[in-house]
C-alpha positions as CSV (number, residue, x, y, z in Angstrom):
1,M,56.4,-21.4,-65.9
2,T,59.0,-21.6,-62.9
3,P,58.1,-19.5,-60.0
4,F,60.4,-17.0,-58.7
5,G,60.8,-19.1,-55.3
6,R,58.9,-20.6,-52.7
7,V,58.4,-20.3,-48.8
8,I,60.8,-22.1,-46.7
9,S,59.5,-20.7,-43.2
10,V,57.0,-18.5,-41.6
11,R,57.2,-16.5,-38.3
12,G,54.3,-14.1,-37.8
13,S,54.1,-10.9,-39.7
14,Q,57.3,-12.3,-41.8
15,A,58.4,-15.3,-44.2
16,R,61.5,-16.7,-45.6
17,V,62.1,-17.6,-49.3
18,G,64.2,-19.6,-50.8
19,L,65.2,-18.3,-54.8
20,L,65.3,-20.7,-56.9
21,A,68.3,-21.1,-59.1
22,G,66.6,-21.9,-62.3
23,G,63.6,-19.4,-61.6
24,Q,62.9,-15.9,-63.0
25,M,65.8,-14.5,-61.1
26,Q,68.1,-15.4,-64.4
27,L,66.1,-12.5,-66.4
28,S,68.1,-9.2,-65.5
29,E,64.5,-7.0,-65.4
30,M,63.3,-9.1,-62.7
31,R,66.0,-8.8,-60.3
32,A,64.7,-9.5,-56.6
33,T,66.3,-6.5,-54.1
34,V,65.6,-5.0,-51.3
35,G,62.1,-2.8,-51.6
36,R,60.6,-4.9,-54.4
37,F,57.2,-6.4,-54.2
38,V,56.2,-10.1,-53.9
39,S,53.3,-12.1,-54.7
40,I,52.6,-15.3,-52.4
41,R,50.0,-17.3,-54.2
42,C,48.0,-19.1,-51.8
43,A,44.9,-21.6,-51.5
44,S,42.6,-19.0,-51.5
45,S,44.2,-15.1,-52.2
46,V,47.7,-13.6,-52.7
47,I,49.4,-12.5,-50.5
48,V,51.5,-9.0,-50.8
49,A,54.8,-8.9,-49.1
50,M,57.7,-7.0,-49.5
51,I,61.4,-7.8,-49.6
52,T,63.6,-6.5,-46.8
53,E,67.0,-8.8,-47.0
54,V,68.7,-11.0,-49.5
55,T,71.3,-13.2,-48.9
56,C,73.2,-16.3,-49.8
57,E,74.4,-17.2,-46.4
58,N,73.1,-20.3,-44.6
59,L,71.4,-21.6,-47.5
60,P,68.9,-24.9,-46.9
61,A,71.4,-28.1,-47.4
62,S,69.7,-28.9,-50.7
63,D,71.0,-27.0,-54.4
64,E,68.2,-25.9,-55.2
65,Y,68.2,-22.6,-53.8
66,M,70.7,-19.8,-55.0
67,A,69.6,-17.2,-52.0
68,T,67.1,-16.5,-49.5
69,A,64.7,-13.6,-48.9
70,S,63.2,-12.2,-45.8
71,V,59.9,-10.4,-46.9
72,D,57.0,-8.4,-44.5
73,L,53.3,-9.6,-45.2
74,L,51.6,-6.8,-46.0
75,G,48.1,-7.8,-47.0
76,E,46.1,-10.0,-49.7
77,I,44.6,-9.7,-52.4
78,L,40.5,-11.6,-52.3
79,G,38.3,-12.0,-55.2
80,G,38.3,-13.5,-59.0
81,D,37.0,-11.6,-61.7
82,R,36.9,-8.1,-59.6
83,P,39.9,-8.1,-57.3
84,K,40.3,-6.3,-54.0
85,F,43.0,-5.7,-51.9
86,Q,42.7,-5.5,-48.6
87,R,45.9,-4.4,-45.3
88,G,46.6,-7.1,-42.8
89,V,46.8,-11.4,-43.8
90,T,43.7,-13.5,-42.6
91,N,45.3,-16.9,-44.3
92,Y,49.4,-17.4,-43.7
93,P,50.9,-18.6,-46.4
94,T,51.9,-22.3,-46.0
95,I,55.4,-24.0,-46.8
96,G,56.3,-24.6,-50.6
97,D,54.1,-21.9,-51.5
98,A,55.0,-20.3,-54.8
99,V,56.3,-16.8,-54.3
100,D,56.7,-14.3,-57.4
101,L,57.5,-10.8,-58.2
102,I,54.4,-8.7,-58.2
103,T,52.8,-7.9,-62.0
104,S,51.9,-4.7,-63.0
105,Q,48.3,-5.2,-62.7
106,E,48.3,-6.6,-59.3
107,L,50.1,-3.2,-58.0
108,R,47.3,-1.6,-60.1
109,T,44.8,-3.5,-58.3
110,I,46.6,-2.6,-54.6
111,Y,46.6,1.2,-55.7
112,A,43.8,1.3,-57.8
113,P,41.9,4.8,-56.6
114,T,38.8,3.7,-54.4
115,G,36.8,6.5,-54.9
116,S,36.7,10.3,-56.1
117,D,38.3,12.0,-52.8
118,Q,41.9,10.4,-54.2
119,I,44.6,12.6,-55.5
120,N,47.4,11.7,-57.7
121,V,51.5,12.5,-56.4
122,G,53.7,10.5,-58.3
123,F,54.4,7.1,-58.9
124,L,55.7,3.8,-57.5
125,Q,59.6,3.4,-57.6
126,Q,59.2,0.2,-58.5
127,D,57.0,0.7,-61.7
128,R,56.7,4.0,-63.0
129,S,53.6,2.8,-65.0
130,V,52.1,2.8,-61.8
131,V,50.2,6.7,-60.4
132,A,50.7,6.5,-56.4
133,Y,47.4,7.9,-54.8
134,V,46.5,9.2,-51.8
135,D,43.5,9.6,-49.8
136,V,42.9,12.8,-48.8
137,E,39.6,11.6,-46.5
138,E,42.0,9.5,-44.5
139,M,45.0,11.9,-45.2
140,L,43.8,15.3,-43.7
141,S,40.7,13.7,-40.8
142,K,43.7,11.9,-39.0
143,H,46.8,14.5,-39.6
144,F,49.7,14.2,-42.0
145,A,53.8,15.1,-42.2
146,V,56.0,15.5,-44.2
147,L,59.7,14.8,-42.9
148,G,62.9,15.2,-44.8
149,S,66.5,16.9,-44.7
150,T,66.8,20.4,-46.2
151,G,67.7,20.0,-49.9
152,V,65.2,16.2,-50.6
153,G,62.8,18.3,-52.1
154,K,60.8,19.0,-49.4
155,S,59.3,22.2,-50.1
156,T,58.6,21.3,-53.5
157,G,56.8,17.7,-52.1
158,V,54.4,19.9,-49.6
159,S,53.5,22.8,-52.8
160,L,52.5,19.2,-54.6
161,L,50.6,17.9,-51.9
162,L,48.7,21.6,-50.6
163,N,48.0,22.3,-54.9
164,E,46.6,18.6,-55.0
165,I,44.5,19.0,-52.5
166,L,43.1,22.4,-53.8
167,K,41.8,20.3,-56.7
168,A,40.0,17.7,-54.5
169,R,38.8,19.6,-51.8
170,P,38.4,23.2,-53.5
171,N,36.1,24.6,-51.0
172,L,38.4,23.1,-47.9
173,R,40.3,26.0,-46.4
174,I,44.3,26.0,-45.5
175,F,46.2,27.5,-43.7
176,L,50.2,27.3,-44.2
177,L,52.9,29.0,-41.9
178,D,55.5,30.2,-44.5
179,V,58.5,29.9,-42.3
180,H,61.2,31.0,-45.0
181,N,58.8,32.8,-47.4
182,E,59.3,30.3,-49.7
183,Y,55.6,29.4,-51.3
184,G,54.1,33.3,-51.9
185,R,54.0,32.1,-55.7
186,C,53.1,28.5,-55.4
187,F,49.2,28.5,-55.2
188,G,48.7,31.7,-57.6
189,D,45.4,34.0,-57.0
190,R,44.1,31.0,-54.9
191,A,45.9,32.1,-51.7
192,L,46.1,35.1,-50.1
193,V,49.8,35.9,-48.9
194,L,49.7,37.7,-45.6
195,N,53.0,39.4,-44.2
196,P,53.6,42.3,-41.4
197,R,52.8,45.0,-44.2
198,N,49.6,43.5,-44.5
199,L,48.3,41.7,-41.5
200,K,45.8,43.3,-38.8
201,L,46.0,41.1,-35.8
202,P,44.9,43.3,-32.3
203,F,47.1,43.1,-29.6
204,W,43.5,42.2,-27.7
205,L,43.4,39.2,-29.4
206,F,46.3,37.8,-27.2
207,N,45.7,36.1,-24.3
208,F,47.7,37.1,-20.9
209,E,50.6,35.1,-22.0
210,E,51.0,35.9,-25.4
211,I,51.4,39.5,-24.4
212,V,53.6,39.2,-21.7
213,D,55.6,37.5,-24.3
214,V,54.9,40.1,-26.4
215,L,55.8,43.0,-24.4
216,F,59.0,41.4,-22.6
217,G,60.8,40.5,-25.7
218,G,60.7,36.5,-25.5
219,R,61.8,36.5,-21.9
220,A,60.3,35.4,-18.6
221,G,58.4,38.3,-17.1
222,V,59.1,41.0,-13.9
223,P,56.9,39.1,-11.3
224,E,55.8,42.4,-10.1
225,E,54.6,43.8,-13.1
226,L,52.9,40.8,-14.3
227,D,50.7,41.1,-11.0
228,I,49.7,44.8,-12.5
229,L,49.3,43.6,-15.8
230,A,46.8,40.7,-14.9
231,E,44.7,43.6,-12.4
232,V,44.6,46.1,-15.0
233,I,43.8,44.1,-18.5
234,P,40.3,42.7,-17.2
235,L,39.6,46.7,-15.7
236,A,40.4,48.3,-19.1
237,K,38.3,45.4,-20.8
238,G,35.6,46.9,-18.5
239,V,36.1,50.4,-19.2
240,Y,35.8,49.8,-22.9
241,T,32.3,47.8,-22.6
242,Q,31.2,51.0,-20.8
243,Y,32.5,53.0,-23.4
244,Q,30.6,51.0,-25.7
245,N,27.2,51.4,-23.5
246,A,27.7,55.2,-23.4
247,D,24.8,56.2,-25.4
248,R,22.8,53.7,-23.4
249,V,23.6,55.1,-20.3
250,G,22.0,58.6,-21.5
251,L,18.7,57.1,-22.1
252,G,19.0,56.8,-18.3
253,L,20.3,53.3,-17.9
254,K,22.6,52.7,-15.0
255,R,26.4,53.1,-15.2
256,I,28.3,49.3,-15.4
257,D,31.3,49.1,-13.1
258,P,34.0,47.5,-14.6
259,K,35.0,45.7,-11.8
260,Q,31.7,43.8,-12.2
261,I,31.6,43.0,-15.6
262,G,33.3,39.8,-15.3
263,Y,36.1,40.0,-18.0
264,T,39.4,37.5,-17.1
265,V,42.7,38.7,-19.1
266,D,42.1,35.8,-21.5
267,T,38.7,37.1,-22.6
268,P,38.9,38.1,-26.2
269,V,37.3,41.3,-26.2
270,P,38.9,44.8,-27.1
271,Y,40.6,47.0,-24.8
272,R,42.4,50.5,-25.4
273,L,46.5,51.0,-24.8
274,V,45.6,54.5,-23.3
275,D,43.2,53.3,-21.0
276,L,45.5,50.4,-19.7
277,L,48.4,52.8,-19.5
278,S,45.6,55.4,-17.3
279,L,44.8,52.7,-15.3
280,I,48.6,51.9,-14.2
281,D,49.6,55.8,-13.9
282,E,46.2,55.9,-11.9
283,R,47.8,53.4,-9.2
284,M,50.8,54.8,-9.5
285,G,49.8,58.0,-8.3
286,K,48.1,56.8,-5.5
287,L,52.0,55.3,-4.2
288,E,53.9,57.1,-1.6
289,N,56.8,54.5,-2.0
290,R,59.4,55.6,-5.0
291,S,60.8,52.0,-5.1
292,S,57.6,51.1,-5.8
293,R,56.6,53.6,-8.3
294,I,59.4,52.7,-10.3
295,I,58.3,49.3,-10.9
296,Y,54.8,51.2,-12.6
297,H,57.1,53.5,-14.4
298,K,59.1,50.7,-16.0
299,L,55.8,49.1,-17.2
300,I,54.2,52.0,-18.8
301,S,57.9,52.0,-20.5
302,R,57.9,48.8,-21.7
303,I,54.1,49.1,-23.3
304,E,55.3,52.4,-24.4
305,A,58.4,51.0,-26.4
306,V,56.7,48.1,-27.9
307,R,53.6,50.4,-28.7
308,N,56.1,52.6,-30.7
309,D,58.4,50.3,-32.7
310,P,57.4,49.8,-36.0
311,R,57.7,46.4,-36.4
312,Y,54.4,45.9,-34.1
313,A,52.4,47.8,-36.1
314,F,50.6,44.9,-36.9
315,M,49.7,44.7,-33.6
316,F,48.9,48.3,-32.3
317,D,47.8,50.2,-35.3
318,N,44.6,52.0,-33.6
319,A,45.4,50.9,-30.4
320,N,43.8,53.7,-28.7
321,V,40.8,53.6,-31.1
322,G,39.4,50.5,-30.0
323,G,36.9,48.6,-32.2
324,D,35.4,44.9,-32.1
325,T,37.1,43.5,-35.7
326,M,37.4,40.5,-34.4
327,A,35.3,38.9,-36.3
328,E,36.7,40.7,-39.8
329,V,40.2,39.5,-38.4
330,I,38.9,35.9,-38.4
331,S,36.9,36.3,-41.5
332,H,40.6,37.4,-43.4
333,L,42.7,35.0,-41.6
334,F,40.8,31.8,-42.4
335,R,39.0,32.8,-45.0
336,L,35.4,32.9,-44.4
337,P,33.9,33.7,-47.0
338,A,36.8,32.6,-49.3
339,N,35.9,34.7,-52.6
340,G,38.0,32.2,-54.6
341,K,40.8,32.4,-52.3
342,P,40.2,29.2,-49.5
343,M,44.0,29.2,-48.9
344,T,45.9,31.7,-46.4
345,V,50.1,31.8,-46.9
346,M,51.3,33.3,-43.5
347,Q,54.7,34.6,-44.0
348,L,56.5,34.7,-41.0
349,A,60.2,36.3,-42.1
350,G,59.8,39.4,-41.7
351,F,58.1,39.6,-38.0
352,P,60.3,40.5,-35.3
353,A,62.2,37.2,-33.9
354,E,60.8,37.8,-30.2
355,V,56.9,37.4,-31.1
356,I,57.0,34.8,-33.7
357,D,56.0,32.4,-31.3
358,S,53.5,34.9,-29.6
359,V,51.8,35.3,-33.2
360,V,51.6,31.2,-34.1
361,S,50.3,30.8,-30.6
362,V,47.6,32.9,-31.3
363,L,46.6,32.2,-34.6
364,C,46.7,28.1,-34.1
365,R,44.5,29.2,-30.8
366,M,42.2,31.2,-32.9
367,A,41.9,28.0,-35.7
368,F,41.0,25.7,-32.6
369,D,38.9,27.8,-30.9
370,F,36.6,28.8,-34.0
371,G,36.5,25.1,-35.3
372,L,35.1,24.3,-31.4
373,W,32.8,27.1,-31.5
374,S,31.5,26.2,-34.7
375,D,31.4,22.6,-34.2
376,G,33.2,22.1,-37.4
377,V,31.0,23.0,-40.2
378,S,33.8,24.7,-42.0
379,P,36.7,22.3,-41.9
380,L,40.6,23.5,-41.6
381,L,43.7,22.6,-42.4
382,F,46.4,23.7,-40.5
383,V,49.7,23.4,-41.8
384,C,53.1,24.0,-40.0
385,E,56.7,24.2,-41.5
386,E,59.3,23.9,-39.5
387,A,57.3,22.6,-36.7
388,H,60.0,21.6,-34.0
389,R,60.6,25.6,-33.6
390,Y,57.0,25.4,-32.5
391,A,56.5,22.6,-30.8
392,S,59.8,21.4,-29.2
393,A,60.3,17.6,-27.7
394,D,62.5,20.2,-25.0
395,R,60.0,21.4,-22.6
396,N,62.7,24.6,-21.8
397,V,62.7,25.5,-25.5
398,G,60.8,27.0,-27.3
399,F,57.0,29.1,-25.6
400,G,54.4,26.7,-24.0
401,P,51.7,28.5,-25.3
402,T,52.5,27.8,-28.9
403,R,53.5,24.0,-28.0
404,K,50.1,23.6,-26.0
405,A,47.8,25.2,-29.2
406,V,49.3,22.9,-31.8
407,S,49.1,20.1,-29.2
408,R,45.5,20.4,-29.0
409,I,45.1,21.0,-32.7
410,A,46.9,17.7,-33.0
411,K,45.1,16.0,-29.9
412,E,41.3,17.3,-30.8
413,G,41.5,19.1,-33.8
414,R,39.8,16.2,-35.7
415,K,36.7,16.3,-33.8
416,Y,36.0,20.0,-35.1
417,G,37.3,20.3,-38.4
418,V,40.9,21.6,-38.1
419,Y,43.4,19.2,-39.3
420,L,46.9,19.3,-39.0
421,G,49.8,19.1,-41.4
422,L,53.8,19.4,-40.0
423,I,56.7,19.7,-42.1
424,T,60.2,19.3,-40.4
425,Q,63.7,18.3,-41.0
426,R,64.0,17.4,-37.6
427,P,61.9,15.0,-36.0
428,A,63.7,14.3,-33.2
429,E,63.2,17.4,-32.3
430,L,59.4,17.8,-32.0
431,D,57.3,16.8,-29.9
432,A,56.3,13.0,-30.1
433,T,52.7,13.3,-28.4
434,I,52.4,15.6,-31.6
435,I,54.0,13.7,-34.1
436,S,52.2,10.1,-32.7
437,Q,49.0,11.7,-33.5
438,C,49.9,12.2,-37.5
439,N,48.3,8.8,-38.8
440,T,50.1,9.4,-42.6
441,L,53.6,10.3,-42.8
442,F,55.7,10.9,-45.9
443,T,59.2,10.4,-45.0
444,M,61.8,11.6,-47.6
445,R,65.6,11.4,-47.0
446,L,67.1,11.6,-43.0
447,A,70.5,10.7,-42.0
448,N,70.4,11.9,-38.4
449,D,70.4,8.7,-36.0
450,R,67.9,10.0,-33.8
451,D,65.1,11.2,-36.6
452,Q,65.5,7.6,-37.9
453,A,65.0,6.3,-34.5
454,L,62.0,8.4,-33.8
455,L,60.2,6.8,-37.0
456,R,60.5,3.6,-35.8
457,A,58.8,4.0,-32.8
458,A,56.1,6.4,-34.9
459,V,55.5,4.1,-37.4
460,S,53.2,0.4,-36.6
461,D,52.7,-0.6,-39.7
462,A,54.2,-4.4,-40.8
463,A,56.7,-2.6,-43.3
464,A,58.4,-0.5,-40.5
465,N,61.9,-2.2,-41.9
466,L,61.2,0.1,-44.3
467,L,62.5,2.6,-42.3
468,S,66.3,1.0,-43.3
469,F,65.8,3.1,-47.2
470,V,65.9,6.2,-45.7
471,P,69.2,7.1,-45.7
472,S,69.5,6.1,-49.0
473,L,66.7,7.9,-50.7
474,G,67.1,9.5,-53.5
475,T,65.7,13.7,-54.4
476,R,61.7,13.8,-54.6
477,E,61.4,10.2,-53.4
478,V,59.6,9.5,-50.5
479,L,58.2,6.4,-48.2
480,A,54.9,7.0,-47.4
481,F,53.3,5.2,-44.2
482,G,49.9,5.2,-43.0
483,E,46.0,5.4,-43.2
484,G,46.2,7.8,-46.6
485,V,48.0,5.0,-48.5
486,A,46.8,1.4,-49.7
487,L,50.5,0.5,-48.6
488,P,53.4,1.1,-47.0
489,T,55.2,2.7,-50.2
490,R,58.5,3.9,-51.8
491,L,57.5,6.5,-54.1
492,R,58.5,9.6,-56.6
493,F,56.7,12.6,-56.3
494,K,55.7,13.6,-59.8
495,E,57.0,16.6,-61.2
496,V,55.5,19.9,-59.7
497,P,55.0,22.7,-62.7
498,P,57.9,25.8,-62.5
499,H,55.2,28.2,-61.2
500,Q,54.4,26.0,-58.5
501,L,58.1,25.3,-57.3
502,P,58.6,27.4,-53.7
503,R,61.6,29.6,-54.0
504,G,63.0,31.2,-51.1
505,E,63.2,35.1,-52.4
506,A,66.8,36.3,-50.5
507,T,68.7,33.3,-53.2
508,I,67.4,36.0,-55.8
509,S,70.5,37.8,-54.9
510,S,72.3,34.7,-56.0
511,V,72.0,35.7,-59.5
512,P,75.4,36.6,-61.1
513,S,73.9,39.6,-62.8
514,V,73.1,41.0,-59.7
515,T,75.9,40.2,-57.7
516,S,78.5,42.4,-60.3
517,G,79.6,46.0,-60.0
518,H,78.0,47.2,-56.8
519,D,79.4,50.9,-55.7
520,M,78.7,53.1,-52.8
521,H,75.0,53.9,-53.8
522,F,73.9,49.7,-53.7
523,V,75.3,50.1,-49.9
524,S,73.5,53.0,-49.2
525,A,70.4,51.9,-50.6
526,V,70.3,48.6,-48.7
527,L,71.5,50.9,-45.3
528,E,68.2,52.6,-45.9
529,R,66.2,50.1,-46.0
530,W,67.9,48.6,-43.0
531,R,67.3,51.4,-40.3
532,G,63.9,52.2,-41.9
533,A,63.1,48.2,-40.8
534,T,63.3,49.5,-36.9
535,S,62.6,53.4,-37.1
536,Q,59.7,55.3,-37.2
537,R,58.1,57.0,-40.4
538,D,55.2,58.9,-41.3
539,S,53.1,57.4,-38.4
540,P,50.1,58.8,-37.7
541,S,50.4,57.7,-33.9
542,G,53.9,58.6,-32.9
543,D,52.5,60.5,-29.8
544,A,54.3,58.4,-26.7
545,N,51.1,59.4,-24.7
546,F,48.9,58.6,-27.5
547,S,46.7,61.6,-27.1
548,S,45.6,61.5,-31.1
549,P,44.3,58.6,-31.8
550,A,44.5,57.4,-36.0
551,P,40.9,56.9,-37.7
552,A,39.1,54.0,-36.8
553,R,40.0,51.4,-39.6
554,T,38.7,47.5,-39.2
555,M,40.9,45.5,-42.2
556,A,43.7,47.0,-44.3
557,P,43.5,45.3,-47.9
558,A,46.5,43.4,-49.4
559,D,47.4,46.2,-51.4
560,A,47.7,48.9,-49.3
561,P,50.6,51.4,-49.6
562,M,53.3,51.0,-46.8
563,L,53.6,53.7,-44.1
564,Q,57.4,52.3,-43.5
565,P,60.1,50.2,-45.1
566,S,59.0,46.5,-46.1
567,M,59.5,44.4,-43.0
568,G,58.9,41.3,-45.0
569,L,60.6,39.6,-48.0
570,D,57.7,40.8,-50.1
571,P,58.6,39.7,-54.4
572,D,59.6,43.4,-54.7
573,R,62.2,43.5,-52.3
574,F,64.7,43.9,-55.2
575,S,63.3,46.3,-57.3
576,L,66.0,48.5,-55.9
577,L,68.8,46.8,-57.1
578,K,67.7,46.0,-60.2
579,K,68.0,50.5,-61.0
580,P,71.2,50.9,-62.9
581,L,74.1,51.9,-60.4
582,R,76.3,54.6,-62.0
């Protein structure tokens, strides 16, 4: 049978192929187009290559060829009875070697699963009969990223990947930052969904930079107030430790001086706001200069304002009771033990915009530190959606500690069993150091030139020419690069069951039956919820002086009744709109 073409030149990892006029090109189903795999028959192996360009310009002088094609050399198939694929080329083709379009059997050899630790994510775009597998171990241990513009199926792809990972690794813990509250229903009863209504993240778990960011609403702190805080926070921690030792002091033990305990502003131990405010007030009372007292008064007012804001209840609930709940918080957040729910979906849309960066910083930092101090015995996959928000390439944008926490997981997390998954629609705005640590990339359609340029710099594989396809990819189409896949591959994600499809809950309001017949009752109901989100209601600790602490409570169950209107986009947010309007 006449071959498809012959090698006419070889240069490094690329070759030039002359397409024969009377060869397989005449068959419509065997067309040579950009992106197709071809096989080059050498003496000891079959070299696998991909077509990156086809042209009829500058043809060789003879009439033998009807066109020429540029191909990238990707790997080779070795062996006889049990062929095996390996990346890279050890034996380069020579001039005149036969070239054919790759067969389905050869594609199956390339993409055959090499073990049980493989997940089925879809099929090859070139041959739908060939299943596309991803190596879970390589994908997770060396981090991965999903990149793509809005509307190309990125969220659906993330749901698919995480559900498949849960099947392959039922004991792996997954923590997902859900920026738009769209993944709450994607994982069924295998995921714990957290939002401001059921999250308890005590303020004392925040380090100094993070608590300052909270108190000053994301703005730079006042230096004089920061100096006061830096001095009194360690003392407040010492005072609380002194209370904890009160029973033993009664037995005749020597009372501990808070200044000698040795805590720093970043030591993750409990302290109470009432003690913090008392220490500030005590220092203010010793001042005679009225202008100096104003600084202390402003700081006290700032702390009380944040403490009394119902949107911050997830941080300051029981702020004056104390209690070392760090073990319960970490166990609850990171699913230790999993109790049948190895995944946490952290819905961020309901948090105050001013503290989201600080909250993400705390979560990233605790995830890494727990992996570090546990020697990585319990692996965790930390998935960061809209990653460019928290780790921007521009150092003047965003919150520095958050970028540092994400970067630390990217650089060192794999040593301690903390893996990173990044999802972003603007890779050019993401810190280049962080994305360079992701050794498996799932790239969907990207139209922006800067995003494509960054990808070309990040992809070191011989098939970087594949990136020229990125602007023309269809919905659910993916270019997969890196350690997790056998070859740089153009594939299509498989269909996701309806119950696993991400859905932004805000889109429910576009249903025609809801948008018709609105009246003043509807508007009043919306305004009541709107105002309620930022007003104090039924709070057990509304006293500005914090003199009447509420009963201690370490953790709130996920279905605990709310003391205030919903601050997140929960599944029942539109229940009031379903009531008949008169």
